[in-house]
C-alpha positions, 0 to 999 in steps of 0.5 A: 499499500506504500504507506507508513505503519506507525504503532502508537502506544505509551508502552512501546517496549512491549509491542517491540518485543512482541513484533520483532520475533514475528517479522512484524517490524518488516511492516512497522516504520516507527513507534510513537507515544499516544496522540502524537501522530495524525492519520488513519487510526486502527483501534479497539475502541472509539477515542475522542478527538478522532474523526469518524472517517479517520478510524477503524474499530476492530476487537483485534487484529488477526489473520481472520480480519486482515482482508477486512482491514486492508479493504477499509484502509484502501477505502479511507485513503 
């Protein structure tokens, strides 16, 4: 999709340690503290201040919902 994937968290070390051995770092360009970046957000809950058209809400990111997420990201672009 030629886009930057940024993981937003206040506990970056946990995500890095989980993603690194699973090959996830091939897709993640950066880690940032919560609330620092603009753009499309994939989240588990709707957060205040994030416009409706700039968020995708899913309970979890899994292989089973990856097709849905890719389609939603493309539609929002």
